[in-house]
N, C-alpha and C positions, 0 to 999 in steps of 0.2 A: 897124488902129485897136483902141486898147485897148475890149474890153468888158467888163462882169461874167461871172461865172461862171453858165452856165443855173441855172432855178429846179429841172431837179431836182437839181443839186448842193447846192445851198443847203437843199433837201430833208434831203439826206445829213449838215448838218451841224447844230449847234447853234445856235435862231435867234438867239440873243444875243452868237454869236462871229463874234471878225473874220473876214468869207469874205475872198480878195487878190483885185484882180480883175488879167486879164491878157490876152494878146493873143492872138486863135487860140483851140484847143479845149482843152478841160481834161477829164478824171475824176478824180472821188475814186480813191484808190488804197487805203486803211483810214483808220480813224476810229477814236475811241475817246471817250467823253464819262462821267467819272468823279465823281461828286458830292462825294467827299472823299478830294484827294491831296495829293503835295509834288512840287513839281519844281525842281531845282536848273539856276538861270540864270547863264550868265559875263557878268560887267560890264567885261569889259577882255581883253585877248589873251592869250595863252599866254607866257609866260616862264619860264625853268629850275625857276624857284622854282613854278609853276602861274601861277594865274589866279585873279582876286576875282571869286565867286559869289553869287548869294543864294539862299537857297533859303525858298522861301515853297508854304504852303500854303491849299487852298481844291478850288473845281469846277474841275477840270483838263480841259479838250477837248484833243486833238490830234486833227490831220487832216493828210493828205498826200496831193497832187495830183499824177498827173502830166499835162503839159503838150503841146501840138502847136504850136510857136509857127511864127511868119512864118520864111522862109528869113531868113539872116544873123543871128538872133539870137542873143544874150551872157546871161550871167548877168545883166549890170547892166540888157540892154533886159529883163529877167522882174522885177528890182526895183524900176526905176526906179517905175514905176507903183502897185506894193506903196508904196513908203515912203513916196511923197505919199500915199496913199490911208492911212494911218495919223498922219502928219500932219493930215491934214485931219479925222481924226475924233479929235483930242485928243488921241494918245498921242506922250509925248516919246521919244526916242531916247536910250536907255544905253550903246546899244555898237554901232557899223555898220561892222563892218569885212569885208573881201576875201582871203583862202586868206591868202599869207603875212602878210598886217599881222595876221591872225588868233591865226596859230600856226602853221598849217598841219597836217602830221598829228594832232599833242598836242593840239590846240582840237577838231579833230574828232573825234578819239575821246574828248574831254572833254563833248561834246554828247549829250545822249541822241534821236536821233531812230527811227525805225519802223527795219526792218532791211531788207536786199534782197529782194526785188525791189519792194515796194510805195515805200520811199525808197531813191536812188540818191542818192550825194556823190562827186562826184568828186575827188579829193585835192590835184589839180592848178587844180582851177576850183570853188573857191564862195565865197560871199557869207552873212554872218549878221546879224542885228538882233535887238536886246534892249529892250526898251520898257517905257513905264510909265507906264497912264493912273490916277488916285487909289489905289484898291487893286489894281486890278488889273495883270498881270503876262503878259508877252507876247516866247516866243521865237520868232523865223523863222529857216529855214533854205533855200538854192534852190543847186540845182547845174543838173548836165544833162550830158545825152551827148553824139555828133552830131547826136541827131534830134529829143530829148526832152527837155523843161525839167520841175524837179524842185521843189516846195515844201511846206516843211512849215510850220505852225503850231501852238505848239504855247501856251495861253492858261489864264491861273490868274487867277479871278475869286472876291470871297466864295462860300464857300458858302451855297446855298438851301436849306430845308427838304425839298424834297421832290426834288432835282436828281436826273434817273435815269441811270441805267448803260445806255447803248445802244451797244458796240461795231458797226459797220458791218461786212458782210459782205466777206471777202477778194475778189480779184478772180480770175475763174477761170481757169483753168488750160487749157491745151487744144496745141493747134498753131499757132497764131498768137504767132509770136516777135517782131513788128515792136515788141512792150514787153518788158521786161524780165521772166523767168518762172523757175520754182523748176521743176526737173526731178523732179516733186510722184513717189514709188513708186522713185526710183532711189536705193538703200539700202548702204549702208558699214556695216559692222560695226566697232566701234571699234579702231580702232588700225589697219583695212584700209584699201586703194585699187586695189584690182583688180575690172575689169570684164572678162567672161568670155561669149564665145556671144551669145546671142540676148537684147538688150535691148530689150522692147516700147519703154520710157520715151523712146528715144531716138531709135525712130521718125518721129516727124512731126517734130522736129529736124530730122534728116537729110532728109527729104522736105521741110521748109520753105529749107532751105541748097540743092537741087537744084535747086527752082524759082524761086531768088532768086541767079542766080551770081556776083550784084555784092556781096552786101551779105555784110559781116562781124560775126562776135560776141565777145565777150569770155565764157570760163567760169570763174565764180569759186566756189573751194571753200570749203566752211564745215565747220568740228567741233564736237564738244560740248567742256567743260572739262574733261575729264580729260586729266593732261598738263600739262607746262610749254608755254610760249607756241611759243620756239624750234621744239619738235617739232610743234604743231600747224598752226602755220602750213604746215611743211615739209607734212606731213600734209594738208593741204587743199589744199595746190597737186598734189599727185600726186596726190589724184580728180579736179583739174579737169582733169590732164593726162592722165589714163584715159579720160575723155569724149572731150577732144580725139583720143587717138590711135585709139579706137572709132571717130570719125567719120573719121578721116583713114585707117582701113584698107578704107571701103566709099566712097573714093574724095572724096570733099571734100580740095580745096587747106590745105595747114597752115597756109598764110599768112594763111585767112579767118579763123585761127581763132588765141586767146590764151588761156591760161591762167594764173591767178593763183590765190592764196592766202589767207583774210583769219586762219587763225586759228580763234579762239572770241569773237572781238571784237563779232559781227553776232549773236548768236542771237536766233530766234525764238520760240522756246520757253523754258520754265525747265529749267534742267540738275538741278533736283533730283528729275525721274523720269526713268525709263528712257526712259517713250514720249517725254520734251520731248528728251533728248541725242537720242533717234532722227532726228525732226524736224531737229532742229541738225544732223546731219551730212549736207548737201545739196551740190549745186552748182547754181549758178545761171547763166540765160543773157541775158546785156545786149546788146542791137543797136548796132554803132556806126551 
């Protein structure tokens, strides 16, 4: 049965923003409410020449939800009630596409979304909507893992005189890896991908994997923006592989762990400062 998000989730988003309906349960993973900013939204699929876009300015609200839908869910089953709600509220769809029809990898990385783990976009399974209602504009990304759905909405409305800026807190970190997590405190020096000796940051993940022998995880490495794209993809993969090797060395079956590298395409902080670059050098855990 389709139901609206609980009142606690509504409270986490501005009252005027569109709140999508989903089946199952959901929680806000991250949100931001900025009185005046600009957003570029795609109006068509990616082609070798790029894709048509519109840059709009105004009061920008952006919210990402992580959902636990019923068994047998798909990105379409997540999207369909949201699409119907948009149409019922008077939005006009300007783009409504799915993975390859959107333009695949190039389209996904041409659209700004929150970074992992707050927003996960499977390069082989995502859907996107761009919509308009009067002067307002909206972009919607839907994707999934094996167990979780991910929805992010960015809405741009005419700016108000007293629109506040209220970024929501990030999700807690800890030993629960049923949802995507950053391995906070696992630090790599610039250009480095070595893990030696005790790693207290990895102990909770090791304990969780031992307690859940039927679960698999994907380890995704990220870098700062120093160096070339190819170098950073290789380095980020090496960092994820270093975590995998550490876990395998302590008894975890290698078949339960995959390691990928995203390079610098999904920063979670600025690359203009040493502190921001350090936060961008990270490994994230995504459960299958």
